[in-house]
C-alpha positions as CSV (number, residue, x, y, z in Angstrom):
1,X,62.4,181.4,169.9
2,X,63.0,185.0,169.9
3,X,60.2,186.2,172.0
4,X,61.7,189.2,173.7
5,X,61.3,189.2,177.6
6,X,61.7,191.6,180.3
7,X,61.6,190.0,184.0
8,X,61.1,191.8,187.4
9,X,61.3,190.2,190.9
10,X,62.6,191.8,194.0
11,X,63.7,188.5,195.1
12,X,67.0,188.1,193.5
13,X,67.4,184.3,193.7
14,X,63.7,184.2,191.7
15,X,64.9,186.6,189.4
16,X,68.1,185.0,188.6
17,X,66.4,181.4,188.5
18,X,63.6,182.4,186.3
19,X,66.0,184.4,184.0
20,X,68.6,181.4,183.5
21,X,65.8,178.7,182.9
22,X,64.1,180.8,180.4
23,X,67.8,181.7,178.7
24,X,68.5,177.8,178.8
25,X,65.2,177.4,176.9
26,X,66.1,179.6,174.3
27,X,64.1,182.8,175.1
28,X,65.5,186.3,174.5
29,X,65.6,188.0,177.8
30,X,66.4,191.8,177.1
31,X,66.1,193.1,180.6
32,X,65.7,192.4,184.2
33,X,64.8,194.6,187.2
34,X,64.4,194.4,190.9
35,X,61.9,197.0,191.7
36,X,58.7,198.3,189.7
37,X,59.9,201.8,188.5
38,X,62.9,200.2,187.0
39,X,60.7,197.4,185.1
40,X,58.0,199.8,183.9
41,X,60.9,201.9,182.7
42,X,62.5,198.9,180.9
43,X,59.0,198.0,179.4
44,X,58.5,201.6,177.9
45,X,62.4,201.9,176.7
46,X,62.7,198.1,175.3
47,X,59.0,197.4,174.4
48,X,59.3,193.7,174.7
49,X,56.7,191.4,173.8
50,X,56.5,189.9,177.3
51,X,56.8,191.2,180.7
52,X,57.1,188.8,183.5
53,X,56.4,190.5,186.8
54,X,56.2,190.0,190.6
55,X,52.9,191.2,191.9
56,X,54.6,192.8,195.0
57,X,57.5,194.8,194.3
58,X,58.8,198.3,195.8
59,X,57.8,201.4,194.2
60,X,55.5,199.9,191.8
61,X,53.5,196.6,191.9
62,X,52.9,194.5,189.0
63,X,49.6,195.2,188.9
64,X,50.0,198.8,188.5
65,X,52.6,198.4,186.1
66,X,50.0,196.5,184.2
67,X,47.3,199.3,184.6
68,X,49.8,201.6,183.3
69,X,50.8,199.6,180.3
70,X,46.9,199.4,179.5
71,X,46.6,203.1,180.0
72,X,49.3,204.1,177.7
73,X,48.5,201.6,175.1
74,X,52.0,199.8,175.3
75,X,51.9,196.4,173.1
76,X,53.9,194.3,175.9
77,X,51.6,191.5,177.3
78,X,51.9,191.1,181.0
79,X,52.4,187.9,182.8
80,X,52.1,188.2,186.5
81,X,53.8,185.8,189.2
82,X,52.4,185.9,192.8
83,X,51.6,184.1,196.0
84,X,48.2,185.7,195.9
85,X,45.1,183.8,195.5
86,X,42.7,186.3,196.6
87,X,39.8,187.0,194.1
88,X,40.2,190.6,194.1
89,X,43.8,190.8,193.0
90,X,42.9,188.3,190.3
91,X,39.9,190.3,189.4
92,X,42.1,193.5,189.2
93,X,44.7,191.5,186.9
94,X,41.7,190.9,184.4
95,X,40.5,194.2,184.2
96,X,44.1,195.2,183.5
97,X,44.2,193.1,180.6
98,X,47.0,190.8,182.2
99,X,47.6,187.8,180.0
100,X,49.2,185.2,182.2
101,X,48.7,184.9,186.3
102,X,51.0,182.1,187.5
103,X,51.3,181.0,191.3
104,X,55.1,181.2,192.4
105,X,55.3,177.7,193.6
106,X,54.6,176.5,190.0
107,X,56.5,179.2,188.3
108,X,59.3,177.3,186.6
109,X,57.0,174.2,185.9
110,X,54.2,176.6,184.0
111,X,56.3,179.4,182.6
112,X,57.0,177.9,179.3
113,X,53.4,177.0,178.6
114,X,52.3,180.3,179.7
115,X,54.5,182.2,177.4
116,X,53.5,179.8,174.5
117,X,50.0,180.8,175.1
118,X,50.5,184.7,175.4
119,X,52.6,184.7,172.4
120,X,49.5,183.2,170.2
121,X,47.3,185.8,172.3
122,X,45.7,183.3,174.5
123,X,45.6,184.2,178.5
124,X,47.1,181.5,180.8
125,X,46.3,181.2,184.3
126,X,47.8,178.7,187.2
127,X,45.3,175.8,187.7
128,X,44.2,176.8,191.0
129,X,43.3,180.3,189.5
130,X,41.2,178.5,186.9
131,X,39.4,176.3,189.6
132,X,38.6,179.8,191.0
133,X,37.2,180.8,187.7
134,X,35.1,177.7,187.3
135,X,33.6,178.4,190.6
136,X,33.1,182.1,190.1
137,X,29.7,183.7,190.5
138,X,30.6,185.8,187.4
139,X,30.4,182.7,185.3
140,X,27.1,181.9,186.3
141,X,26.0,185.2,184.5
142,X,26.9,183.3,181.1
143,X,23.1,182.3,180.6
144,X,22.1,186.1,181.1
145,X,24.3,186.7,177.6
146,X,21.0,185.5,176.1
147,X,19.3,188.3,177.2
148,X,21.5,191.0,175.8
149,X,20.4,192.6,172.7
150,X,22.8,192.6,169.3
151,X,23.7,196.4,170.2
152,X,24.6,195.3,174.0
153,X,26.7,192.7,172.6
154,X,28.4,194.8,170.4
155,X,29.4,197.1,173.3
156,X,30.1,194.1,175.8
157,X,32.5,193.0,172.9
158,X,34.2,196.5,172.7
159,X,34.4,196.7,176.6
160,X,36.4,193.5,176.6
161,X,38.9,194.9,174.3
162,X,39.3,197.5,177.1
163,X,37.7,200.3,174.8
164,X,36.4,203.2,177.0
165,X,32.9,204.5,176.4
166,X,34.4,207.4,174.3
167,X,36.2,204.9,172.0
168,X,32.8,202.7,171.7
169,X,30.6,205.9,170.8
170,X,33.2,206.8,168.2
171,X,33.4,203.2,166.7
172,X,29.6,202.8,166.7
173,X,28.6,206.4,165.7
174,X,26.7,207.2,168.6
175,X,26.8,209.4,171.8
176,X,28.7,208.6,174.8
177,X,25.2,209.1,176.8
178,X,23.9,206.3,174.8
179,X,26.7,204.2,175.3
180,X,26.5,204.7,179.3
181,X,22.6,204.1,178.9
182,X,23.5,200.6,177.2
183,X,26.3,200.1,180.1
184,X,23.8,200.4,183.0
185,X,21.2,198.4,181.2
186,X,23.7,195.7,180.5
187,X,25.0,195.8,184.3
188,X,21.3,195.4,185.3
189,X,20.6,192.4,182.9
190,X,23.8,190.6,184.1
191,X,23.0,191.1,187.8
192,X,26.5,192.9,188.3
193,X,27.2,195.3,190.9
194,X,27.5,199.2,190.0
195,X,31.4,199.3,190.7
196,X,33.2,200.8,187.7
197,X,35.1,198.1,186.8
198,X,32.7,195.1,187.2
199,X,31.5,195.2,183.8
200,X,34.8,195.3,182.4
201,X,36.1,192.4,184.5
202,X,32.8,190.5,183.5
203,X,33.5,191.1,179.8
204,X,37.1,190.1,180.0
205,X,36.5,186.9,181.7
206,X,33.4,186.0,179.2
207,X,35.1,187.2,176.1
208,X,35.4,184.1,174.6
209,X,31.5,183.8,174.6
210,X,30.9,187.0,173.0
């Protein structure tokens, strides 16, 4: 079990506890940090398969690191550990392609299962978060998938892979303007609001149905 992992948490006890626990389970902990800047630098330098990050850290939050990893196409998959149960924070995590989201109180119990999922490219979220997903109004739009045309479905699928409008235009050999027109039609059909991240969040949450 040689999955390379970087861990970052600004609470020394949590950091040490998780590091010792995962090392005892045979995971390869190649670096640890107590603040966000140090954590991001380790990810850039060491390119671990997985980064386990506390959401709230000095200098850079776990979310900001996840966003930077996404922007810079870093291969590291991010798992966030947090006390946050707010929908907004969770939705941001999804938009930044976070693979795991674990509540701190269940960290030691769930971390192994989470890593197992992530290694196999399957997202994993603490059950309490999954309960939020079940009741999320975003999921009530699932039936609306049937309203989308084949072209629109193709575009939503590419959005769920975090492709930009430019990427999609290039891949489908159409203009960026056409992509943007499709996007606004999709947003209208799905009944989403016009926030720039809404469609991306919806696509990520429902990618298994696309």
